[in-house]
C-alpha positions in Angstrom: 96.7 68.3 107.0 95.3 65.2 105.2 91.9 66.9 105.0 93.5 70.1 103.5 95.3 68.0 100.9 92.1 66.1 100.0 90.2 69.4 99.6 93.0 70.8 97.4 92.8 67.7 95.1 89.0 68.1 95.0 89.4 71.8 94.0 91.8 71.0 91.2 89.5 68.2 89.9 86.5 70.5 90.1 88.3 73.2 88.1 89.3 70.7 85.5 85.7 69.5 85.2 84.4 73.1 84.8 87.0 73.8 82.1 86.0 70.6 80.3 82.4 71.6 80.5 83.2 75.0 79.0 85.1 73.5 76.2 82.2 71.2 75.4 79.7 74.1 75.6 81.9 76.2 73.3 82.0 73.4 70.7 78.3 72.9 70.8 77.7 76.7 70.4 80.1 76.9 67.4 78.2 74.0 65.9 75.0 76.0 66.2 73.4 73.6 68.7 71.1 74.6 71.5 70.7 78.2 70.3 67.7 78.8 72.5 69.9 78.4 75.6 71.2 81.9 74.9 67.8 83.3 75.6 67.7 87.2 75.5 71.1 87.9 76.8 73.6 87.8 79.7 74.5 89.9 82.8 78.1 89.4 83.8 79.5 89.7 87.3 83.0 91.1 88.0 84.8 92.0 91.2 88.5 92.9 91.0 89.9 94.0 87.6 93.6 94.5 88.0 97.0 93.3 86.7 97.8 89.8 87.9 100.2 89.5 90.9 101.2 86.0 91.8 100.5 85.1 95.4 101.5 82.0 97.2 98.1 81.8 98.9 95.2 83.3 96.9 91.8 82.0 98.0 90.0 84.9 96.3 91.6 84.4 92.9 88.2 83.5 91.4 87.1 87.1 92.1 89.9 88.7 90.0 90.4 89.1 86.3 93.0 91.1 84.4 92.2 94.2 82.3 93.6 92.3 79.3 91.0 89.5 79.8 88.2 92.0 80.2 89.3 93.5 76.9 89.3 90.1 75.2 85.9 89.2 76.7 84.3 92.4 75.3 86.0 91.9 71.9 84.7 88.3 71.8 81.1 89.3 72.7 81.2 92.0 69.9 82.4 89.3 67.5 79.5 87.0 68.6 77.0 89.7 67.8 76.1 91.0 71.3 74.9 94.5 71.9 76.0 96.2 75.2 73.4 97.8 77.4 73.3 99.5 80.8 71.7 97.4 83.5 69.1 100.1 84.1 68.0 99.7 80.5 67.4 95.9 80.8 63.6 96.0 81.1 63.4 97.9 77.8 65.9 95.5 76.2 63.8 92.5 77.3 60.7 94.1 75.6 62.5 94.4 72.3 61.9 90.9 70.9 63.6 91.3 67.6 66.9 92.8 68.8 70.3 91.1 69.0 71.2 89.4 72.3 72.4 91.8 74.9 75.4 91.7 77.3 75.5 93.7 80.5 78.4 94.3 82.8 78.2 94.7 86.6 81.0 94.9 89.2 80.3 94.2 92.9 81.7 95.9 96.1 83.2 99.1 94.6 86.8 98.2 94.4 89.3 100.9 93.6 90.6 99.0 90.7 87.2 99.3 89.0 88.1 103.0 88.5 91.8 102.5 87.8 91.7 99.4 85.6 88.2 98.4 84.5 86.9 101.8 83.6 89.5 102.4 80.8 88.6 99.1 79.2 84.9 99.9 79.2 85.6 103.4 77.9 87.7 102.2 75.1 85.0 99.9 73.9 82.1 102.2 74.7 80.5 99.7 77.0 78.2 100.8 79.9 78.8 99.3 83.3 77.2 99.3 86.8 79.2 99.3 90.1 77.3 98.0 93.1 78.2 100.0 96.2 78.3 98.7 99.8 77.7 101.7 102.0 79.9 100.4 104.9 82.9 100.0 102.6 82.4 103.6 101.2 82.3 105.0 104.8 85.1 102.7 106.2 82.8 101.3 108.9 82.7 97.7 107.6 85.3 95.2 106.5 85.7 92.7 103.7 86.2 89.5 105.7 87.3 87.4 102.8 90.2 89.9 102.1 91.1 90.1 105.8 91.2 86.3 106.2 93.3 85.9 103.1 95.8 88.5 104.4 95.9 86.8 107.9 96.5 83.4 106.5 99.2 84.8 104.2 101.0 86.5 107.1 101.1 83.7 109.7 101.4 80.0 110.1 99.1 79.9 113.1 96.6 82.0 115.0 94.0 81.6 117.7 90.3 81.6 117.2 87.2 80.5 119.1 84.5 78.8 116.9 82.2 78.6 119.9 83.6 75.7 121.9 86.8 77.2 123.2 89.9 78.9 121.7 91.8 76.8 119.2 95.2 77.2 117.8 94.8 76.9 114.0 97.9 75.7 112.2 98.3 77.1 108.7 101.7 75.8 107.7 100.9 74.7 104.2 98.7 76.0 101.4 96.3 73.1 101.9 96.0 74.0 105.6 95.3 77.6 104.7 92.6 76.7 102.2 91.0 74.3 104.8 90.9 77.1 107.4 89.5 79.6 104.9 86.7 77.2 104.2 86.0 76.5 107.8 86.0 80.2 108.6 83.7 81.1 105.8 81.2 78.4 107.0 81.4 79.8 110.5 80.7 83.4 109.3 77.7 82.3 107.3 76.3 80.2 110.1 76.3 82.9 112.8 75.3 86.5 113.2 77.6 87.9 110.5 78.5 91.2 112.2 79.6 89.3 115.3 81.6 86.6 113.6 83.3 89.2 111.3 84.3 91.3 114.3 85.8 88.2 115.9 87.9 87.6 112.8 88.9 91.3 112.6 90.1 91.0 116.2 92.1 87.9 115.5 93.7 89.6 112.5 94.6 92.6 114.6 96.6 90.4 117.0 98.9 89.8 114.0 99.1 93.4 113.0 96.5 93.3 110.3 94.0 96.2 110.4 90.8 95.1 108.6 89.5 98.6 108.2 92.8 99.6 106.6 92.2 96.8 104.0 88.8 98.3 103.3 90.4 101.7 102.8 93.1 100.4 100.5 90.8 98.2 98.3 87.5 100.1 97.9 86.5 103.5 96.6 85.4 106.2 99.0 82.8 108.8 98.1 85.3 111.0 96.3 86.4 108.1 94.2 82.9 107.1 93.3 82.1 110.6 92.3 85.1 110.6 90.0 83.9 107.3 88.5 80.4 108.5 87.7 81.8 111.4 85.8 82.1 108.8 83.1 78.7 108.7 81.3 79.1 105.0 80.8 79.2 104.4 84.6 76.3 104.0 87.0 76.0 103.0 90.6 73.7 100.4 92.2 73.0 99.6 95.8 74.7 96.6 97.5 73.5 96.8 101.1 75.3 98.6 104.0 77.2 95.8 105.8 77.4 93.3 102.9 75.4 90.8 105.0 73.2 88.1 103.4 69.8 89.8 103.6 68.0 86.4 103.7 69.5 85.7 107.1 68.3 89.0 108.6 64.9 89.7 110.2 62.3 91.6 108.2 63.1 95.0 109.7 66.9 94.6 109.5 66.7 93.4 105.9 64.5 96.4 104.9 66.9 98.8 106.6 69.9 97.3 104.9 68.4 97.7 101.5 66.8 101.1 102.0 69.9 102.6 103.7 72.1 101.4 100.8 69.8 103.1 98.3 69.9 106.3 100.3 73.7 106.1 100.5 74.0 105.8 96.7 71.5 108.6 96.2 73.7 110.9 98.4 76.5 110.3 96.0 74.7 110.3 92.7 71.9 112.8 93.4 69.2 110.4 92.5 67.9 107.1 93.8 69.5 104.0 92.2 67.3 101.8 90.1 69.3 98.6 90.7 70.3 96.4 93.6 72.6 93.5 94.0 72.0 91.0 96.8 75.2 90.5 98.8 76.6 87.0 98.0 73.6 86.6 95.8 73.4 82.8 95.9 70.3 80.8 96.8 70.8 80.7 100.6 71.4 84.5 100.5 68.3 85.5 98.6 64.7 84.7 99.7 61.3 85.5 98.2 60.9 88.1 101.0 64.0 89.9 99.8 62.7 90.0 96.3 59.5 91.5 97.5 61.5 94.1 99.6 63.6 95.1 96.6 60.5 95.6 94.4 58.6 97.4 97.2 61.6 99.7 97.8 61.5 100.8 94.2 64.3 99.0 92.5 63.6 98.3 88.8 66.0 95.4 88.7 67.7 93.3 91.4 70.5 90.8 90.6 71.7 87.6 92.2 74.8 85.6 91.5 72.8 82.5 90.6 74.1 81.5 87.1 72.2 81.7 83.9 71.1 83.7 81.0 68.1 86.1 81.0 64.8 85.3 79.4 61.9 87.6 78.6 60.0 86.1 81.5 62.8 86.2 84.1 61.7 88.0 87.3 63.3 91.4 87.4 63.8 91.1 91.2 66.0 88.0 90.9 68.0 88.2 87.8 70.8 85.6 87.2 74.3 86.7 86.4 77.4 85.0 84.9 80.6 85.3 86.8 83.8 86.0 84.9 86.0 83.8 87.0 89.7 84.4 87.5 90.4 80.7 87.1 88.9 80.6 83.6 90.3 83.6 81.7 89.9 82.5 78.1 87.8 84.3 75.5 86.2 81.2 74.2 84.9 80.5 77.7 83.1 83.8 77.6 81.3 82.7 74.4 80.5 79.4 76.0 79.0 81.1 79.1 77.0 83.6 77.2 75.6 80.9 75.0 73.8 79.6 78.1 74.7 76.0 77.2 76.7 75.3 80.4 73.6 76.1 82.5 71.3 74.1 80.3 73.7 71.1 80.5 73.9 71.6 84.3 70.2 71.3 84.7 69.9 68.2 82.5 
Protein backbone atom coordinates (compact mmCIF):
# COMPACT_ATOMS: atom_id res chain seq x y z
CA UNK A 1 0.00 0.00 0.00
CA UNK A 2 2.75 2.47 1.01
CA UNK A 3 4.63 1.71 -2.21
CA UNK A 4 1.52 2.40 -4.28
CA UNK A 5 0.94 5.74 -2.54
CA UNK A 6 4.57 6.74 -3.07
CA UNK A 7 4.32 5.85 -6.76
CA UNK A 8 1.12 7.89 -7.05
CA UNK A 9 2.84 10.93 -5.50
CA UNK A 10 5.77 10.50 -7.89
CA UNK A 11 3.37 10.32 -10.85
CA UNK A 12 1.63 13.56 -9.86
CA UNK A 13 4.97 15.28 -9.34
CA UNK A 14 6.21 14.08 -12.73
CA UNK A 15 3.09 15.38 -14.50
CA UNK A 16 3.45 18.74 -12.77
CA UNK A 17 7.09 18.90 -13.88
CA UNK A 18 6.17 18.06 -17.48
CA UNK A 19 3.43 20.70 -17.51
CA UNK A 20 5.91 23.23 -16.15
CA UNK A 21 8.41 22.33 -18.85
CA UNK A 22 5.76 22.72 -21.54
CA UNK A 23 4.77 26.13 -20.19
CA UNK A 24 8.43 27.19 -20.27
CA UNK A 25 8.89 25.87 -23.81
CA UNK A 26 5.75 27.67 -24.97
CA UNK A 27 7.05 30.92 -23.52
CA UNK A 28 10.45 30.50 -25.15
CA UNK A 29 8.83 29.69 -28.48
CA UNK A 30 6.57 32.74 -28.36
CA UNK A 31 9.60 34.87 -27.61
CA UNK A 32 11.24 33.58 -30.79
CA UNK A 33 14.00 31.75 -28.97
CA UNK A 34 15.60 28.47 -30.09
CA UNK A 35 13.88 28.51 -33.52
CA UNK A 36 16.21 25.82 -34.87
CA UNK A 37 14.75 23.26 -32.41
CA UNK A 38 11.67 23.03 -34.64
CA UNK A 39 13.84 21.52 -37.38
CA UNK A 40 11.81 20.52 -40.48
CA UNK A 41 8.62 19.44 -38.77
CA UNK A 42 6.85 17.01 -36.44
CA UNK A 43 5.12 13.64 -36.58
CA UNK A 44 2.40 13.26 -33.96
CA UNK A 45 1.34 10.00 -32.31
CA UNK A 46 -2.25 9.34 -31.26
CA UNK A 47 -4.06 6.25 -30.02
CA UNK A 48 -7.65 6.66 -28.81
CA UNK A 49 -9.64 9.69 -29.97
CA UNK A 50 -13.03 9.67 -28.26
CA UNK A 51 -15.26 11.65 -25.90
CA UNK A 52 -13.92 11.64 -22.37
CA UNK A 53 -15.56 9.22 -19.94
CA UNK A 54 -14.48 9.59 -16.32
CA UNK A 55 -13.11 6.35 -14.85
CA UNK A 56 -12.14 5.71 -11.25
CA UNK A 57 -9.06 3.79 -12.43
CA UNK A 58 -7.61 4.81 -15.78
CA UNK A 59 -3.95 3.80 -16.26
CA UNK A 60 -4.21 4.28 -20.02
CA UNK A 61 -5.51 7.86 -19.88
CA UNK A 62 -2.29 9.10 -21.48
CA UNK A 63 -3.26 7.18 -24.65
CA UNK A 64 -6.57 9.02 -25.07
CA UNK A 65 -7.48 12.48 -26.29
CA UNK A 66 -10.86 14.00 -27.07
CA UNK A 67 -12.02 14.95 -30.59
CA UNK A 68 -12.33 18.53 -29.35
CA UNK A 69 -8.66 18.59 -28.36
CA UNK A 70 -7.64 17.12 -31.71
CA UNK A 71 -9.60 19.92 -33.37
CA UNK A 72 -7.85 22.54 -31.22
CA UNK A 73 -4.45 20.97 -31.89
CA UNK A 74 -4.90 21.14 -35.67
CA UNK A 75 -6.26 24.68 -35.45
CA UNK A 76 -3.25 25.77 -33.39
CA UNK A 77 -0.78 24.18 -35.80
CA UNK A 78 -2.49 25.94 -38.70
CA UNK A 79 -2.16 29.24 -36.83
CA UNK A 80 1.52 28.48 -36.20
CA UNK A 81 2.15 28.11 -39.93
CA UNK A 82 2.43 24.34 -40.31
CA UNK A 83 1.51 22.52 -43.50
CA UNK A 84 -0.07 19.09 -43.17
CA UNK A 85 1.39 16.17 -45.08
CA UNK A 86 0.75 12.44 -45.37
CA UNK A 87 3.39 10.27 -43.74
CA UNK A 88 4.16 8.61 -47.07
CA UNK A 89 5.08 12.04 -48.46
CA UNK A 90 7.62 12.76 -45.74
CA UNK A 91 10.76 11.96 -47.77
CA UNK A 92 9.66 14.47 -50.41
CA UNK A 93 8.80 17.04 -47.74
CA UNK A 94 12.25 16.70 -46.19
CA UNK A 95 13.86 17.40 -49.55
CA UNK A 96 11.97 20.69 -49.90
CA UNK A 97 14.31 22.97 -47.97
CA UNK A 98 12.40 26.21 -48.45
CA UNK A 99 8.96 24.96 -47.41
CA UNK A 100 7.08 25.76 -44.22
CA UNK A 101 7.45 23.25 -41.38
CA UNK A 102 5.27 20.17 -41.73
CA UNK A 103 2.97 18.38 -39.31
CA UNK A 104 2.03 14.75 -39.81
CA UNK A 105 -0.57 12.73 -37.89
CA UNK A 106 -0.38 9.01 -37.12
CA UNK A 107 -2.59 6.77 -34.98
CA UNK A 108 -1.40 3.44 -33.55
CA UNK A 109 -3.25 0.11 -33.15
CA UNK A 110 -6.34 0.70 -35.32
CA UNK A 111 -8.92 1.63 -32.71
CA UNK A 112 -12.56 1.82 -33.76
CA UNK A 113 -12.76 5.40 -32.50
CA UNK A 114 -10.20 6.41 -35.14
CA UNK A 115 -13.00 5.88 -37.66
CA UNK A 116 -15.85 7.17 -35.52
CA UNK A 117 -14.27 10.23 -33.87
CA UNK A 118 -10.84 11.07 -35.31
CA UNK A 119 -11.70 10.77 -39.00
CA UNK A 120 -14.42 13.48 -38.94
CA UNK A 121 -11.98 15.96 -37.38
CA UNK A 122 -9.26 15.24 -39.94
CA UNK A 123 -11.82 15.44 -42.75
CA UNK A 124 -13.18 18.77 -41.56
CA UNK A 125 -9.67 20.24 -41.62
CA UNK A 126 -8.49 18.43 -44.76
CA UNK A 127 -5.61 16.83 -42.85
CA UNK A 128 -4.15 13.47 -44.01
CA UNK A 129 -3.55 10.75 -41.43
CA UNK A 130 -2.06 7.26 -41.19
CA UNK A 131 -3.48 4.46 -39.03
CA UNK A 132 -0.99 1.75 -38.09
CA UNK A 133 -2.62 -1.68 -38.17
CA UNK A 134 -1.75 -4.64 -35.96
CA UNK A 135 -2.75 -7.76 -37.89
CA UNK A 136 -3.64 -9.80 -34.82
CA UNK A 137 -6.08 -7.14 -33.67
CA UNK A 138 -7.75 -7.01 -37.09
CA UNK A 139 -8.18 -10.80 -37.13
CA UNK A 140 -9.14 -11.08 -33.42
CA UNK A 141 -6.26 -13.48 -32.70
CA UNK A 142 -4.29 -11.23 -30.33
CA UNK A 143 -5.17 -9.10 -27.34
CA UNK A 144 -4.34 -5.64 -26.02
CA UNK A 145 -2.85 -6.51 -22.66
CA UNK A 146 -2.89 -2.93 -21.33
CA UNK A 147 -6.65 -2.74 -21.94
CA UNK A 148 -7.26 -6.21 -20.48
CA UNK A 149 -5.29 -5.37 -17.35
CA UNK A 150 -7.08 -2.04 -16.88
CA UNK A 151 -10.46 -3.79 -17.09
CA UNK A 152 -9.37 -6.53 -14.70
CA UNK A 153 -8.10 -4.08 -12.09
CA UNK A 154 -11.26 -2.02 -12.44
CA UNK A 155 -13.47 -5.08 -11.92
CA UNK A 156 -11.89 -6.67 -8.86
CA UNK A 157 -10.09 -5.89 -5.61
CA UNK A 158 -7.89 -8.97 -5.82
CA UNK A 159 -6.79 -11.68 -8.23
CA UNK A 160 -4.27 -14.48 -8.42
CA UNK A 161 -1.17 -14.43 -10.59
CA UNK A 162 2.13 -16.26 -10.82
CA UNK A 163 5.10 -14.04 -11.64
CA UNK A 164 7.36 -17.10 -11.77
CA UNK A 165 7.91 -17.87 -8.10
CA UNK A 166 4.50 -19.21 -7.14
CA UNK A 167 0.93 -17.96 -7.23
CA UNK A 168 0.33 -14.67 -5.40
CA UNK A 169 -2.91 -13.05 -4.35
CA UNK A 170 -2.65 -9.47 -5.57
CA UNK A 171 -4.72 -7.05 -3.52
CA UNK A 172 -6.03 -4.09 -5.50
CA UNK A 173 -8.17 -2.30 -2.97
CA UNK A 174 -7.11 1.28 -3.70
CA UNK A 175 -6.21 3.23 -6.81
CA UNK A 176 -2.59 3.31 -5.61
CA UNK A 177 -2.62 -0.50 -5.28
CA UNK A 178 -4.02 -0.85 -8.79
CA UNK A 179 -1.42 1.46 -10.33
CA UNK A 180 1.37 -0.43 -8.54
CA UNK A 181 0.07 -3.77 -9.85
CA UNK A 182 -0.31 -2.33 -13.35
CA UNK A 183 3.33 -1.24 -13.31
CA UNK A 184 4.52 -4.56 -11.97
CA UNK A 185 2.55 -6.48 -14.59
CA UNK A 186 3.85 -4.28 -17.41
CA UNK A 187 7.42 -4.92 -16.28
CA UNK A 188 6.73 -8.67 -16.15
CA UNK A 189 5.27 -8.72 -19.67
CA UNK A 190 8.24 -6.83 -21.09
CA UNK A 191 10.79 -9.01 -19.32
CA UNK A 192 9.45 -12.38 -20.55
CA UNK A 193 8.30 -14.00 -23.77
CA UNK A 194 5.45 -11.60 -24.46
CA UNK A 195 3.04 -14.09 -26.03
CA UNK A 196 3.31 -16.34 -22.97
CA UNK A 197 3.00 -13.60 -20.35
CA UNK A 198 0.06 -11.98 -22.14
CA UNK A 199 -1.67 -15.38 -22.34
CA UNK A 200 -1.17 -15.75 -18.57
CA UNK A 201 -2.79 -12.37 -18.00
CA UNK A 202 -5.68 -13.22 -20.32
CA UNK A 203 -6.28 -16.43 -18.35
CA UNK A 204 -6.28 -14.53 -15.05
CA UNK A 205 -8.76 -12.04 -16.50
CA UNK A 206 -11.04 -14.81 -17.73
CA UNK A 207 -11.30 -16.15 -14.17
CA UNK A 208 -13.07 -12.87 -13.39
CA UNK A 209 -15.33 -12.97 -16.43
CA UNK A 210 -13.21 -10.68 -18.62
CA UNK A 211 -12.73 -11.95 -22.18
CA UNK A 212 -9.58 -10.35 -23.58
CA UNK A 213 -10.44 -11.17 -27.21
CA UNK A 214 -13.86 -9.57 -26.73
CA UNK A 215 -12.02 -6.38 -25.70
CA UNK A 216 -10.02 -6.54 -28.94
CA UNK A 217 -13.25 -6.93 -30.91
CA UNK A 218 -14.92 -4.03 -29.11
CA UNK A 219 -12.03 -1.57 -29.33
CA UNK A 220 -10.35 -2.20 -32.70
CA UNK A 221 -11.39 -2.12 -36.33
CA UNK A 222 -11.78 -5.33 -38.29
CA UNK A 223 -11.10 -5.59 -42.00
CA UNK A 224 -14.53 -4.23 -42.94
CA UNK A 225 -14.01 -1.21 -40.69
CA UNK A 226 -10.57 -0.53 -42.13
CA UNK A 227 -11.91 -0.75 -45.67
CA UNK A 228 -14.54 1.82 -44.73
CA UNK A 229 -11.85 4.05 -43.24
CA UNK A 230 -9.67 4.07 -46.34
CA UNK A 231 -12.58 5.14 -48.51
CA UNK A 232 -11.54 8.53 -47.17
CA UNK A 233 -8.78 9.81 -49.50
CA UNK A 234 -7.09 11.46 -46.51
CA UNK A 235 -6.63 8.10 -44.76
CA UNK A 236 -3.85 5.57 -45.27
CA UNK A 237 -2.81 2.39 -43.47
CA UNK A 238 0.63 1.44 -42.23
CA UNK A 239 1.93 -1.81 -40.74
CA UNK A 240 2.31 -2.31 -36.98
CA UNK A 241 3.41 -5.96 -36.65
CA UNK A 242 1.10 -8.95 -36.18
CA UNK A 243 1.19 -9.58 -32.42
CA UNK A 244 2.25 -6.10 -31.22
CA UNK A 245 5.38 -7.57 -29.65
CA UNK A 246 8.52 -5.47 -29.31
CA UNK A 247 10.50 -6.64 -32.33
CA UNK A 248 13.84 -5.86 -30.67
CA UNK A 249 13.18 -8.67 -28.19
CA UNK A 250 12.54 -11.22 -30.95
CA UNK A 251 15.05 -13.38 -32.78
CA UNK A 252 16.05 -12.47 -36.32
CA UNK A 253 13.60 -14.82 -38.04
CA UNK A 254 10.68 -13.97 -35.74
CA UNK A 255 11.26 -10.24 -36.13
CA UNK A 256 11.40 -10.51 -39.91
CA UNK A 257 8.21 -12.58 -39.97
CA UNK A 258 6.36 -10.11 -37.70
CA UNK A 259 7.20 -7.17 -39.94
CA UNK A 260 6.74 -8.93 -43.28
CA UNK A 261 3.44 -10.56 -42.28
CA UNK A 262 2.07 -7.24 -41.08
CA UNK A 263 2.88 -5.65 -44.43
CA UNK A 264 1.13 -8.51 -46.22
CA UNK A 265 -1.94 -8.14 -43.98
CA UNK A 266 -2.26 -4.45 -44.80
CA UNK A 267 -1.70 -5.16 -48.50
CA UNK A 268 -4.61 -7.63 -48.41
CA UNK A 269 -6.87 -4.83 -47.20
CA UNK A 270 -5.58 -1.90 -49.25
CA UNK A 271 -4.53 -3.69 -52.43
CA UNK A 272 -0.96 -2.41 -52.33
CA UNK A 273 1.97 -2.83 -50.03
CA UNK A 274 2.18 -0.23 -47.24
CA UNK A 275 5.11 2.18 -47.35
CA UNK A 276 5.20 2.90 -43.62
CA UNK A 277 5.82 0.85 -40.48
CA UNK A 278 5.48 1.70 -36.78
CA UNK A 279 7.57 -0.29 -34.29
CA UNK A 280 5.30 -1.63 -31.50
CA UNK A 281 5.95 0.35 -28.30
CA UNK A 282 8.58 2.20 -30.30
CA UNK A 283 10.79 3.23 -27.37
CA UNK A 284 14.52 2.66 -27.22
CA UNK A 285 14.38 -0.89 -25.71
CA UNK A 286 11.85 -1.92 -28.38
CA UNK A 287 13.77 -0.78 -31.48
CA UNK A 288 17.24 -2.01 -32.39
CA UNK A 289 19.55 -1.22 -35.32
CA UNK A 290 18.71 -4.70 -36.63
CA UNK A 291 15.01 -3.78 -36.73
CA UNK A 292 15.81 -0.61 -38.64
CA UNK A 293 17.71 -2.65 -41.21
CA UNK A 294 14.81 -5.11 -41.47
CA UNK A 295 12.30 -2.33 -42.04
CA UNK A 296 14.46 -0.85 -44.80
CA UNK A 297 15.23 -4.24 -46.37
CA UNK A 298 11.53 -5.15 -46.40
CA UNK A 299 10.78 -2.09 -48.48
CA UNK A 300 9.31 0.44 -46.06
CA UNK A 301 9.99 4.01 -47.09
CA UNK A 302 9.55 5.29 -43.54
CA UNK A 303 9.49 3.63 -40.12
CA UNK A 304 8.48 5.48 -36.97
CA UNK A 305 9.37 5.10 -33.31
CA UNK A 306 7.83 6.71 -30.24
CA UNK A 307 11.14 8.29 -29.26
CA UNK A 308 10.29 11.98 -28.85
CA UNK A 309 11.62 14.73 -31.04
CA UNK A 310 11.19 16.77 -34.18
CA UNK A 311 12.39 15.69 -37.62
CA UNK A 312 15.53 17.06 -39.29
CA UNK A 313 16.56 16.67 -42.91
CA UNK A 314 19.23 14.16 -41.83
CA UNK A 315 16.98 12.10 -39.52
CA UNK A 316 17.14 8.40 -40.52
CA UNK A 317 13.91 7.45 -42.29
CA UNK A 318 13.96 4.00 -40.64
CA UNK A 319 13.83 5.43 -37.08
CA UNK A 320 11.80 8.63 -37.17
CA UNK A 321 10.86 10.29 -33.87
CA UNK A 322 7.26 11.12 -33.02
CA UNK A 323 5.57 13.42 -30.53
CA UNK A 324 2.78 11.97 -28.41
CA UNK A 325 -0.39 13.97 -27.90
CA UNK A 326 -0.81 12.88 -24.29
CA UNK A 327 -4.21 12.72 -22.64
CA UNK A 328 -2.85 14.32 -19.47
CA UNK A 329 -1.79 17.49 -21.31
CA UNK A 330 -4.67 18.50 -23.57
CA UNK A 331 -3.97 22.20 -24.06
CA UNK A 332 -3.46 23.85 -27.43
CA UNK A 333 -0.43 25.82 -26.27
CA UNK A 334 1.26 22.54 -25.31
CA UNK A 335 0.91 21.42 -28.93
CA UNK A 336 2.76 24.57 -30.02
CA UNK A 337 5.40 23.91 -27.38
CA UNK A 338 5.92 20.32 -28.46
CA UNK A 339 6.04 21.14 -32.16
CA UNK A 340 8.65 23.81 -31.47
CA UNK A 341 11.06 21.05 -30.42
CA UNK A 342 12.18 23.13 -27.45
CA UNK A 343 11.14 20.57 -24.78
CA UNK A 344 13.36 17.95 -26.39
CA UNK A 345 16.26 20.36 -26.78
CA UNK A 346 15.95 21.33 -23.11
CA UNK A 347 15.70 17.67 -22.10
CA UNK A 348 19.03 16.93 -23.76
CA UNK A 349 20.82 19.91 -22.25
